[in-house]
N, CA, C and O atoms as a Tinker XYZ file with bonds, in Angstrom:
   332  protein
     1  N    -12.342000    2.597000   17.430000    73     2
     2  CA   -12.675000    2.258000   18.616000    64     1     3
     3  C    -12.854000    3.030000   19.929000    63     2     4     5
     4  O    -13.007000    2.465000   21.012000    81     3
     5  N    -12.822000    4.464000   19.749000    73     3     6
     6  CA   -14.134000    5.909000   20.179000    64     5     7
     7  C    -14.909000    4.696000   20.498000    63     6     8     9
     8  O    -15.086000    4.078000   21.547000    81     7
     9  N    -15.552000    4.445000   18.598000    73     7    10
    10  CA   -16.999000    4.456000   18.606000    64     9    11
    11  C    -17.348000    3.798000   19.556000    63    10    12    13
    12  O    -18.207000    4.072000   20.394000    81    11
    13  N    -16.214000    2.231000   19.405000    73    11    14
    14  CA   -16.645000    1.209000   20.346000    64    13    15
    15  C    -16.757000    1.476000   21.976000    63    14    16    17
    16  O    -17.062000    0.739000   22.913000    81    15
    17  N    -16.468000    2.515000   21.907000    73    15    18
    18  CA   -16.320000    2.467000   23.363000    64    17    19
    19  C    -17.840000    4.031000   23.838000    63    18    20    21
    20  O    -17.925000    4.671000   24.886000    81    19
    21  N    -18.766000    4.129000   22.546000    73    19    22
    22  CA   -19.808000    5.593000   22.674000    64    21    23
    23  C    -18.731000    6.939000   23.496000    63    22    24    25
    24  O    -18.712000    7.410000   24.633000    81    23
    25  N    -18.153000    7.123000   22.588000    73    23    26
    26  CA   -16.967000    8.909000   22.862000    64    25    27
    27  C    -16.730000    9.016000   21.713000    63    26    28    29
    28  O    -16.441000    8.219000   20.821000    81    27
    29  N    -16.948000   10.668000   21.811000    73    27    30
    30  CA   -17.068000   10.558000   20.375000    64    29    31
    31  C    -15.458000   12.254000   20.001000    63    30    32    33
    32  O    -15.321000   13.469000   20.144000    81    31
    33  N    -14.908000   11.355000   19.630000    73    31    34
    34  CA   -13.555000   12.011000   19.463000    64    33    35
    35  C    -13.860000   13.368000   18.540000    63    34    36    37
    36  O    -14.349000   13.537000   17.424000    81    35
    37  N    -13.034000   14.727000   20.127000    73    35    38
    38  CA   -13.125000   16.682000   19.364000    64    37    39
    39  C    -11.172000   16.474000   18.305000    63    38    40    41
    40  O    -11.018000   16.880000   17.153000    81    39
    41  N    -10.233000   15.897000   19.001000    73    39    42
    42  CA    -9.369000   16.442000   18.246000    64    41    43
    43  C     -8.549000   14.790000   18.495000    63    42    44    45
    44  O     -8.672000   14.000000   19.430000    81    43
    45  N     -7.892000   14.726000   17.518000    73    43    46
    46  CA    -6.804000   13.811000   17.524000    64    45    47
    47  C     -6.002000   14.645000   16.020000    63    46    48    49
    48  O     -6.188000   15.309000   15.000000    81    47
    49  N     -4.579000   13.654000   17.294000    73    47    50
    50  CA    -3.295000   14.134000   16.404000    64    49    51
    51  C     -2.083000   13.324000   16.599000    63    50    52    53
    52  O     -1.877000   12.513000   17.502000    81    51
    53  N     -0.989000   13.793000   15.224000    73    51    54
    54  CA    -0.332000   12.264000   15.020000    64    53    55
    55  C      0.982000   13.358000   15.108000    63    54    56    57
    56  O      1.442000   14.147000   14.282000    81    55
    57  N      1.439000   12.946000   16.810000    73    55    58
    58  CA     2.436000   13.263000   16.160000    64    57    59
    59  C      3.710000   12.029000   16.472000    63    58    60    61
    60  O      4.413000   12.358000   17.428000    81    59
    61  N      3.998000   11.053000   16.002000    73    59    62
    62  CA     4.921000   10.288000   14.620000    64    61    63
    63  C      3.696000   10.009000   13.775000    63    62    64    65
    64  O      2.467000    9.979000   13.701000    81    63
    65  N      4.990000    9.806000   13.128000    73    63    66
    66  CA     4.309000    8.745000   11.676000    64    65    67
    67  C      5.354000    7.967000   11.230000    63    66    68    69
    68  O      5.676000    8.163000   10.058000    81    67
    69  N      6.195000    6.837000   12.072000    73    67    70
    70  CA     6.473000    5.953000   11.989000    64    69    71
    71  C      8.292000    6.079000   12.814000    63    70    72    73
    72  O      8.657000    5.963000   13.984000    81    71
    73  N      9.101000    6.381000   11.436000    73    71    74
    74  CA    10.273000    6.946000   12.811000    64    73    75
    75  C     10.876000    8.608000   12.369000    63    74    76    77
    76  O     11.877000    9.289000   12.591000    81    75
    77  N      9.382000    8.750000   11.506000    73    75    78
    78  CA     9.523000   10.507000   12.177000    64    77    79
    79  C      8.772000   11.537000   13.196000    63    78    80    81
    80  O      7.674000   11.057000   13.478000    81    79
    81  N      8.907000   12.313000   13.599000    73    79    82
    82  CA     8.430000   12.980000   14.589000    64    81    83
    83  C      7.932000   14.624000   14.072000    63    82    84    85
    84  O      8.630000   15.382000   13.398000    81    83
    85  N      6.415000   14.936000   14.640000    73    83    86
    86  CA     6.969000   16.634000   14.400000    64    85    87
    87  C      7.609000   17.363000   15.839000    63    86    88    89
    88  O      7.466000   18.115000   16.803000    81    87
    89  N      7.840000   17.099000   15.618000    73    87    90
    90  CA     8.331000   18.383000   16.597000    64    89    91
    91  C      9.554000   18.843000   16.286000    63    90    92    93
    92  O     10.588000   18.315000   15.876000    81    91
    93  N      9.111000   20.308000   16.661000    73    91    94
    94  CA     9.304000   21.134000   15.909000    64    93    95
    95  C      8.471000   22.406000   15.152000    63    94    96    97
    96  O      8.785000   23.566000   14.886000    81    95
    97  N      7.158000   21.533000   14.926000    73    95    98
    98  CA     5.989000   22.446000   13.571000    64    97    99
    99  C      5.144000   22.434000   14.294000    63    98   100   101
   100  O      4.714000   21.674000   15.161000    81    99
   101  N      4.836000   23.611000   13.772000    73    99   102
   102  CA     3.409000   24.674000   14.816000    64   101   103
   103  C      1.963000   23.866000   13.902000    63   102   104   105
   104  O      1.910000   22.846000   13.216000    81   103
   105  N      1.179000   24.636000   14.201000    73   103   106
   106  CA     0.215000   24.071000   13.714000    64   105   107
   107  C     -0.242000   24.668000   12.707000    63   106   108   109
   108  O     -0.172000   25.849000   12.366000    81   107
   109  N     -0.965000   23.319000   12.004000    73   107   110
   110  CA    -0.359000   23.567000   10.415000    64   109   111
   111  C      0.474000   24.257000    9.289000    63   110   112   113
   112  O      0.203000   25.027000    8.366000    81   111
   113  N      2.103000   23.387000    9.965000    73   111   114
   114  CA     2.427000   23.942000    8.904000    64   113   115
   115  C      3.788000   22.406000    8.989000    63   114   116   117
   116  O      4.154000   21.449000    9.671000    81   115
   117  N      4.060000   23.220000    7.644000    73   115   118
   118  CA     4.539000   21.325000    6.958000    64   117   119
   119  C      5.732000   21.610000    6.555000    63   118   120   121
   120  O      6.048000   22.790000    6.400000    81   119
   121  N      6.776000   20.405000    6.266000    73   119   122
   122  CA     8.100000   21.018000    4.854000    64   121   123
   123  C      8.704000   19.326000    4.800000    63   122   124   125
   124  O      8.506000   18.306000    5.460000    81   123
   125  N      9.346000   19.624000    3.886000    73   123   126
   126  CA    10.213000   18.361000    3.041000    64   125   127
   127  C     10.464000   17.901000    3.809000    63   126   128   129
   128  O     10.403000   18.268000    4.982000    81   127
   129  N     10.932000   16.674000    3.242000    73   127   130
   130  CA    11.553000   15.539000    4.902000    64   129   131
   131  C     13.114000   15.418000    3.417000    63   130   132   133
   132  O     13.092000   15.278000    2.195000    81   131
   133  N     14.424000   15.599000    4.636000    73   131   134
   134  CA    16.001000   15.223000    4.458000    64   133   135
   135  C     15.627000   14.087000    3.781000    63   134   136   137
   136  O     14.495000   13.602000    3.793000    81   135
   137  N     16.444000   13.727000    3.277000    73   135   138
   138  CA    16.514000   12.425000    2.045000    64   137   139
   139  C     17.389000   11.331000    3.496000    63   138   140   141
   140  O     17.526000   10.114000    3.367000    81   139
   141  N     17.939000   12.223000    4.949000    73   139   142
   142  CA    18.185000   10.622000    5.829000    64   141   143
   143  C     16.568000    9.975000    5.791000    63   142   144   145
   144  O     16.299000    8.784000    5.633000    81   143
   145  N     15.433000   11.266000    6.008000    73   143   146
   146  CA    14.122000   10.952000    7.071000    64   145   147
   147  C     14.031000    9.843000    5.836000    63   146   148   149
   148  O     13.879000    8.660000    6.143000    81   147
   149  N     14.179000   10.444000    3.660000    73   147   150
   150  CA    12.701000    9.617000    3.877000    64   149   151
   151  C     13.760000    7.758000    2.828000    63   150   152   153
   152  O     13.264000    6.897000    2.102000    81   151
   153  N     15.216000    7.946000    3.311000    73   151   154
   154  CA    15.543000    6.143000    3.525000    64   153   155
   155  C     14.772000    5.636000    4.673000    63   154   156   157
   156  O     14.066000    4.630000    4.601000    81   155
   157  N     14.963000    6.556000    6.035000    73   155   158
   158  CA    14.667000    5.806000    7.538000    64   157   159
   159  C     12.972000    5.307000    7.440000    63   158   160   161
   160  O     12.730000    4.209000    7.942000    81   159
   161  N     11.630000    6.189000    6.720000    73   159   162
   162  CA    10.474000    5.740000    6.598000    64   161   163
   163  C     10.103000    4.768000    5.290000    63   162   164   165
   164  O      8.966000    4.740000    4.817000    81   163
   165  N     11.285000    3.925000    4.735000    73   163   166
   166  CA    11.242000    3.475000    3.669000    64   165   167
   167  C     12.093000    1.713000    4.614000    63   166   168   169
   168  O     11.792000    0.520000    4.674000    81   167
   169  N     12.971000    2.417000    5.041000    73   167   170
   170  CA    12.797000    1.356000    5.950000    64   169   171
   171  C     12.760000    0.699000    7.046000    63   170   172   173
   172  O     13.325000   -0.251000    7.587000    81   171
   173  N     11.890000    1.503000    7.250000    73   171   174
   174  CA    10.614000    1.476000    7.981000    64   173   175
   175  C      9.867000    0.216000    7.867000    63   174   176   177
   176  O      9.546000   -0.797000    8.489000    81   175
   177  N      9.718000    1.076000    6.263000    73   175   178
   178  CA     8.179000    0.050000    5.336000    64   177   179
   179  C      9.053000   -1.787000    4.986000    63   178   180   181
   180  O      8.613000   -2.585000    4.158000    81   179
   181  N     10.517000   -2.072000    6.030000    73   179   182
   182  CA    10.644000   -3.212000    5.045000    64   181   183
   183  C     11.834000   -2.631000    4.095000    63   182   184   185
   184  O     12.667000   -3.526000    4.234000    81   183
   185  N     12.701000   -1.227000    2.795000    73   183   186
   186  CA    12.603000   -0.838000    2.424000    64   185   187
   187  C     12.431000   -1.220000    0.909000    63   186   188   189
   188  O     11.642000   -2.031000    0.426000    81   187
   189  N     13.371000   -0.430000    0.278000    73   187   190
   190  CA    13.064000    0.064000   -1.616000    64   189   191
   191  C     12.596000   -1.308000   -1.817000    63   190   192   193
   192  O     11.477000   -1.682000   -2.168000    81   191
   193  N     14.259000   -2.409000   -1.368000    73   191   194
   194  CA    13.787000   -3.258000   -2.191000    64   193   195
   195  C     13.243000   -4.292000   -1.958000    63   194   196   197
   196  O     13.175000   -5.004000   -2.960000    81   195
   197  N     12.539000   -4.984000   -0.511000    73   195   198
   198  CA    11.319000   -5.867000    0.249000    64   197   199
   199  C      9.947000   -5.289000   -0.958000    63   198   200   201
   200  O      9.191000   -6.095000   -1.500000    81   199
   201  N      9.873000   -3.728000   -1.192000    73   199   202
   202  CA     8.830000   -3.150000   -1.860000    64   201   203
   203  C      8.636000   -3.639000   -3.322000    63   202   204   205
   204  O      7.714000   -4.401000   -3.613000    81   203
   205  N      9.739000   -3.073000   -4.446000    73   203   206
   206  CA    10.130000   -4.002000   -5.499000    64   205   207
   207  C      9.924000   -5.077000   -5.650000    63   206   208   209
   208  O      9.792000   -5.467000   -6.810000    81   207
   209  N      9.830000   -5.836000   -4.765000    73   207   210
   210  CA     9.317000   -7.378000   -4.979000    64   209   211
   211  C      8.472000   -7.955000   -4.623000    63   210   212   213
   212  O      7.971000   -9.014000   -5.003000    81   211
   213  N      8.140000   -6.945000   -3.465000    73   211   214
   214  CA     6.414000   -7.412000   -3.357000    64   213   215
   215  C      5.274000   -6.827000   -5.384000    63   214   216   217
   216  O      4.361000   -7.148000   -6.145000    81   215
   217  N      6.389000   -5.824000   -5.123000    73   215   218
   218  CA     5.366000   -5.146000   -6.385000    64   217   219
   219  C      5.090000   -6.779000   -8.058000    63   218   220   221
   220  O      4.226000   -7.360000   -8.716000    81   219
   221  N      6.581000   -6.681000   -7.837000    73   219   222
   222  CA     7.275000   -7.899000   -8.776000    64   221   223
   223  C      6.154000   -9.419000   -8.577000    63   222   224   225
   224  O      5.438000  -10.058000   -9.349000    81   223
   225  N      6.527000   -9.519000   -7.004000    73   223   226
   226  CA     5.308000  -11.254000   -7.528000    64   225   227
   227  C      3.672000  -10.641000   -7.700000    63   226   228   229
   228  O      2.929000  -11.321000   -8.409000    81   227
   229  N      3.139000   -9.461000   -7.111000    73   227   230
   230  CA     2.279000   -8.566000   -7.386000    64   229   231
   231  C      1.472000   -8.768000   -8.396000    63   230   232   233
   232  O      0.385000   -9.341000   -8.466000    81   231
   233  N      2.337000   -8.059000   -9.426000    73   231   234
   234  CA     2.114000   -9.024000  -11.478000    64   233   235
   235  C      2.272000  -10.275000  -11.554000    63   234   236   237
   236  O      1.557000  -11.045000  -12.196000    81   235
   237  N      3.283000  -10.568000  -10.858000    73   235   238
   238  CA     3.543000  -12.076000  -11.887000    64   237   239
   239  C      2.019000  -13.108000  -11.591000    63   238   240   241
   240  O      1.247000  -13.441000  -12.489000    81   239
   241  N      1.926000  -13.331000  -10.686000    73   239   242
   242  CA     0.290000  -13.638000   -9.983000    64   241   243
   243  C     -0.820000  -12.698000  -10.307000    63   242   244   245
   244  O     -1.552000  -12.873000   -9.333000    81   243
   245  N     -1.470000  -11.719000  -11.136000    73   243   246
   246  CA    -2.132000  -11.117000  -11.425000    64   245   247
   247  C     -1.546000  -11.466000  -12.718000    63   246   248   249
   248  O     -2.612000  -11.401000  -13.331000    81   247
   249  N     -0.758000  -11.764000  -13.558000    73   247   250
   250  CA    -0.724000  -12.147000  -15.144000    64   249   251
   251  C     -0.883000  -13.852000  -15.220000    63   250   252   253
   252  O     -1.052000  -14.374000  -16.322000    81   251
   253  N     -0.836000  -14.455000  -14.322000    73   251   254
   254  CA    -0.890000  -15.919000  -13.996000    64   253   255
   255  C     -2.457000  -16.102000  -14.280000    63   254   256   257
   256  O     -3.039000  -16.535000  -15.274000    81   255
   257  N     -3.079000  -15.469000  -12.674000    73   255   258
   258  CA    -4.624000  -15.208000  -13.465000    64   257   259
   259  C     -5.344000  -14.696000  -14.115000    63   258   260   261
   260  O     -6.518000  -15.020000  -13.937000    81   259
   261  N     -4.942000  -13.251000  -15.598000    73   259   262
   262  CA    -4.729000  -12.606000  -16.652000    64   261   263
   263  C     -4.304000  -14.479000  -17.394000    63   262   264   265
   264  O     -5.360000  -15.045000  -17.680000    81   263
   265  N     -3.173000  -15.274000  -17.659000    73   263   266
   266  CA    -3.484000  -15.579000  -18.063000    64   265   267
   267  C     -4.262000  -17.314000  -18.057000    63   266   268   269
   268  O     -4.051000  -18.071000  -19.005000    81   267
   269  N     -5.268000  -17.794000  -16.691000    73   267   270
   270  CA    -6.314000  -18.867000  -17.664000    64   269   271
   271  C     -7.057000  -17.895000  -17.386000    63   270   272   273
   272  O     -7.230000  -18.187000  -16.203000    81   271
   273  N     -7.435000  -17.294000  -17.477000    73   271   274
   274  CA    -9.250000  -16.665000  -16.991000    64   273   275
   275  C     -8.658000  -16.689000  -18.651000    63   274   276   277
   276  O     -8.947000  -17.884000  -18.584000    81   275
   277  N     -8.222000  -16.545000  -19.776000    73   275   278
   278  CA    -8.017000  -16.022000  -21.314000    64   277   279
   279  C     -7.898000  -17.668000  -21.069000    63   278   280   281
   280  O     -9.046000  -18.113000  -21.067000    81   279
   281  N     -6.997000  -18.649000  -20.879000    73   279   282
   282  CA    -6.779000  -19.830000  -21.409000    64   281   283
   283  C     -8.617000  -20.143000  -20.913000    63   282   284   285
   284  O     -9.416000  -20.470000  -21.790000    81   283
   285  N     -8.903000  -20.041000  -19.976000    73   283   286
   286  CA   -10.687000  -20.857000  -19.701000    64   285   287
   287  C    -11.545000  -20.496000  -20.792000    63   286   288   289
   288  O    -12.287000  -21.297000  -21.361000    81   287
   289  N    -11.411000  -19.008000  -21.140000    73   287   290
   290  CA   -12.172000  -17.857000  -22.011000    64   289   291
   291  C    -12.091000  -18.847000  -23.149000    63   290   292   293
   292  O    -13.015000  -19.652000  -23.267000    81   291
   293  N    -10.611000  -18.882000  -24.392000    73   291   294
   294  CA   -10.826000  -19.931000  -25.032000    64   293   295
   295  C    -11.324000  -21.509000  -25.759000    63   294   296   297
   296  O    -11.635000  -21.900000  -26.884000    81   295
   297  N    -11.148000  -22.272000  -24.011000    73   295   298
   298  CA   -11.576000  -23.455000  -24.103000    64   297   299
   299  C    -13.317000  -23.239000  -24.355000    63   298   300   301
   300  O    -13.855000  -23.830000  -25.291000    81   299
   301  N    -13.987000  -22.490000  -23.581000    73   299   302
   302  CA   -15.404000  -21.794000  -23.470000    64   301   303
   303  C    -16.234000  -21.900000  -24.799000    63   302   304   305
   304  O    -17.171000  -22.352000  -25.457000    81   303
   305  N    -15.224000  -21.187000  -24.667000    73   303   306
   306  CA   -14.947000  -20.994000  -26.756000    64   305   307
   307  C    -15.150000  -21.288000  -28.131000    63   306   308   309
   308  O    -15.898000  -20.697000  -28.910000    81   307
   309  N    -14.550000  -22.075000  -28.308000    73   307   310
   310  CA   -13.690000  -23.205000  -28.554000    64   309   311
   311  C    -15.247000  -24.621000  -28.386000    63   310   312   313
   312  O    -15.877000  -25.077000  -29.341000    81   311
   313  N    -15.511000  -25.076000  -26.489000    73   311   314
   314  CA   -16.780000  -25.400000  -27.055000    64   313   315
   315  C    -18.007000  -24.810000  -27.444000    63   314   316   317
   316  O    -18.761000  -25.594000  -28.022000    81   315
   317  N    -18.458000  -23.561000  -27.282000    73   315   318
   318  CA   -19.378000  -22.387000  -27.866000    64   317   319
   319  C    -19.323000  -23.637000  -29.370000    63   318   320   321
   320  O    -20.185000  -24.478000  -29.624000    81   319
   321  N    -18.383000  -23.445000  -29.938000    73   319   322
   322  CA   -18.650000  -22.728000  -30.918000    64   321   323
   323  C    -18.486000  -25.285000  -31.938000    63   322   324   325
   324  O    -18.816000  -25.897000  -32.954000    81   323
   325  N    -17.749000  -25.543000  -30.535000    73   323   326
   326  CA   -17.985000  -26.671000  -31.133000    64   325   327
   327  C    -16.925000  -27.613000  -31.612000    63   326   328   329
   328  O    -17.157000  -28.441000  -32.493000    81   327
   329  N    -15.330000  -27.436000  -30.816000    73   327   330
   330  CA   -14.243000  -27.470000  -31.096000    64   329   331
   331  C    -14.331000  -28.999000  -31.131000    63   330   332
   332  O    -13.336000  -29.668000  -31.412000    81   331
């Protein structure tokens, strides 16, 4: 965005990631997230169940594509052999 306006970014500071803020952290410091904060992040991205569901759907789609690819390869080899 800055480049589009021909601006030169000197410093960028993220103050918040999802529902979590960096309030109370000094420059360069870090801390572990509490279980409540981890759960808040999960909820912010739709929850663990939704993520699992998306992974399952992606794996199923990948497998369908792989099956189609294997079937196509088998028919190509059969044609090459003259079956």
